[in-house]
N, CA and C of each residue as an Amber inpcrd file, in Angstrom:
protein
   186
  67.7590000 114.7500000  61.9140000  67.1840000 115.1670000  63.1740000
  67.9690000 114.5730000  64.3480000  68.2800000 113.2930000  64.2360000
  69.0170000 112.6070000  65.2950000  70.3940000 113.2340000  65.5000000
  71.0930000 113.5430000  64.3940000  72.4260000 114.1260000  64.4730000
  72.3880000 115.5250000  65.0640000  71.3430000 116.2610000  64.8350000
  71.2380000 117.6230000  65.3720000  71.0230000 117.6170000  66.8840000
  70.4750000 116.5680000  67.4200000  70.2270000 116.5040000  68.8550000
  71.3790000 115.8260000  69.6030000  71.9150000 114.7830000  69.0390000
  72.9260000 113.9860000  69.7250000  74.3220000 114.5840000  69.5840000
  74.6630000 115.0790000  68.4030000  76.0120000 115.5960000  68.1680000
  76.3910000 116.7380000  69.1090000  75.5520000 117.7490000  69.3030000
  75.9190000 118.8010000  70.2790000  76.0570000 118.2780000  71.7020000
  75.2090000 117.3170000  72.0800000  75.2970000 116.7490000  73.4320000
  76.6030000 115.9740000  73.5940000  76.9900000 115.2100000  72.5920000
  78.2550000 114.4750000  72.6400000  79.4490000 115.4240000  72.6730000
  79.3630000 116.4710000  71.8770000  80.4440000 117.4540000  71.8520000
  80.5690000 118.1570000  73.2030000  79.4670000 118.5300000  73.7880000
  79.4860000 119.1750000  75.0990000  80.0350000 118.2280000  76.1630000
  79.6300000 116.9740000  76.1280000  80.1240000 115.9860000  77.0830000
  81.6260000 115.7790000  76.9290000  82.0800000 115.6860000  75.6900000
  83.5080000 115.5080000  75.4270000  84.3110000 116.7020000  75.9370000
  83.8560000 117.9020000  75.6500000  84.5760000 119.1090000  76.0850000
  84.5870000 119.2350000  77.6140000  83.4800000 118.9220000  78.2500000
  83.4240000 119.0040000  79.7080000  84.3480000 117.9750000  80.3440000
  84.3660000 116.7680000  79.8000000  85.2530000 115.7270000  80.3240000
  86.7120000 116.1160000  80.1310000  87.0470000 116.6330000  78.9610000
  88.4300000 117.0470000  78.6980000  88.8420000 118.1860000  79.6260000
  87.9310000 119.1130000  79.8830000  88.2510000 120.2330000  80.7810000
  88.4620000 119.7390000  82.2100000  87.6280000 118.8140000  82.6660000
  87.7730000 118.2970000  84.0270000  89.0510000 117.4900000  84.1850000
  89.3940000 116.7250000  83.1840000  90.6340000 115.9560000  83.2670000
  91.8590000 116.8590000  83.1930000  91.7510000 117.9540000  82.4710000
  92.8680000 118.8890000  82.3530000  93.1060000 119.6850000  83.6240000
  92.0820000 119.8160000  84.4740000  92.2270000 120.5860000  85.7030000
  92.8790000 119.7990000  86.8300000  92.9200000 118.4930000  86.7120000
  93.5040000 117.6860000  87.7640000  95.0250000 117.8440000  87.7560000
  95.5950000 117.9920000  88.9390000  97.0460000 118.1100000  89.0540000
  97.6830000 116.7300000  88.9840000  98.6360000 116.5500000  88.0850000
  99.3290000 115.2700000  88.0710000 100.2110000 115.1450000  89.3080000
 100.3960000 113.9530000  89.7770000 101.2450000 113.7450000  90.9430000
 102.7080000 113.9190000  90.5400000 103.4470000 114.7150000  91.2920000
 104.8630000 114.8680000  90.9610000 105.6300000 113.5910000  91.2610000
 106.6740000 113.3840000  90.4930000 107.5200000 112.2090000  90.7150000
 108.2810000 112.3860000  92.0270000 108.4080000 111.3130000  92.7490000
 109.1480000 111.3650000  94.0000000 110.6410000 111.3820000  93.6870000
 111.3180000 112.3910000  94.1830000 112.7470000 112.5260000  93.9310000
 113.5380000 111.8400000  95.0440000 114.6770000 111.3510000  94.6710000
 115.5650000 110.7600000  95.6730000 116.2160000 111.8780000  96.4770000
 116.4220000 111.6370000  97.7280000 117.1120000 112.6140000  98.5680000
 118.5830000 112.6560000  98.1500000 119.1720000 113.8360000  98.0790000
 120.5770000 113.9070000  97.6880000 121.4900000 113.2950000  98.7520000
 122.5500000 112.7100000  98.2940000 123.5480000 112.1230000  99.1930000
 124.7780000 113.0180000  99.1220000 125.1010000 113.6600000 100.2250000
 126.2400000 114.5610000 100.2640000 127.4740000 113.7820000 100.6860000
 128.5500000 113.9930000  99.9460000 129.8040000 113.3290000 100.2560000
 130.9000000 114.3750000 100.4320000 131.8160000 114.0930000 101.3450000
 132.9280000 115.0110000 101.5960000 134.1740000 114.6300000 100.8030000
 134.2440000 113.4140000 100.3230000 135.4110000 112.9250000  99.6000000
 135.1590000 113.0480000  98.0980000 135.9480000 113.9160000  97.4290000
 135.7320000 114.1700000  96.0080000 135.9740000 112.9260000  95.1640000
 137.0170000 112.1770000  95.4580000 137.3270000 110.9920000  94.6580000
 136.2200000 109.9360000  94.7840000 135.7120000 109.7470000  95.9830000
 134.6210000 108.7870000  96.1790000 133.3500000 109.2640000  95.4730000
 133.0810000 110.5540000  95.5420000 131.8990000 111.1030000  94.8750000
 132.0130000 110.9630000  93.3660000 133.1950000 111.2060000  92.8270000
 133.4210000 111.0740000  91.3930000 133.2330000 109.6260000  90.9500000
 133.7420000 108.7000000  91.7290000 133.5900000 107.2780000  91.4050000
 132.1080000 106.8680000  91.4430000 131.3870000 107.3230000  92.4570000
 129.9660000 107.0080000  92.5690000 129.1870000 107.5940000  91.3960000
 129.5110000 108.8200000  91.0180000 128.8320000 109.4690000  89.8940000
 129.0960000 108.7230000  88.5900000 130.2960000 108.2600000  88.4000000
 130.6130000 107.4950000  87.1810000 129.8860000 106.1630000  87.1540000
 129.7970000 105.4980000  88.3010000 129.1200000 104.2060000  88.3680000
 127.6180000 104.3480000  88.1110000 127.0240000 105.4200000  88.6160000
 125.5830000 105.6110000  88.4820000 125.2160000 106.4670000  87.2790000
 126.2100000 106.9360000  86.5430000 126.0050000 107.7970000  85.3730000
 125.1480000 109.0150000  85.7340000 125.5820000 109.7070000  86.8050000
 124.8810000 110.8920000  87.2870000 125.8720000 112.0500000  87.3850000
 125.3650000 113.2820000  87.3040000 126.2420000 114.4420000  87.4370000
 126.6320000 114.7010000  88.8940000 127.6120000 115.5570000  89.0520000
 128.0660000 115.9630000  90.3820000 127.7360000 117.4360000  90.5720000
 127.2020000 117.7560000  91.7230000 126.9780000 119.1480000  92.1100000
 128.0830000 119.4930000  93.0880000 129.0360000 120.2870000  92.6300000
 130.2340000 120.5810000  93.4080000 130.1020000 121.9820000  94.0140000
 130.3410000 122.0720000  95.3120000 130.2440000 123.3420000  96.0200000
 131.6210000 123.6670000  96.6130000 132.1310000 124.8330000  96.2210000
 133.3750000 125.3330000  96.8050000 132.9850000 126.3540000  97.8570000
 133.4710000 126.1420000  99.0730000 133.1850000 127.1220000 100.1100000
 134.3460000 127.1810000 101.0750000 134.4440000 128.3110000 101.7140000
 135.5120000 128.5310000 102.6650000 134.9830000 128.2350000 104.0600000
 135.5190000 127.2150000 104.6710000 135.0810000 126.8400000 106.0100000
 136.1390000 127.3000000 107.0060000 135.7830000 128.1960000 107.8970000
 136.7950000 128.7030000 108.8500000 137.1990000 127.6800000 109.8930000
């Protein structure tokens, strides 16, 4: 008798709690602002020191 009354209530409470926690938006990680460099050799050296990739943009500047 006890299990028939308590078990559904516990199950409902668990499901409601899980649903409410699942609806919350996690906070996004704060990203570092990109540092733009004009000197390719300096940028390459910095990328090697920090073990980070380089985003290289080729453009024609009049």
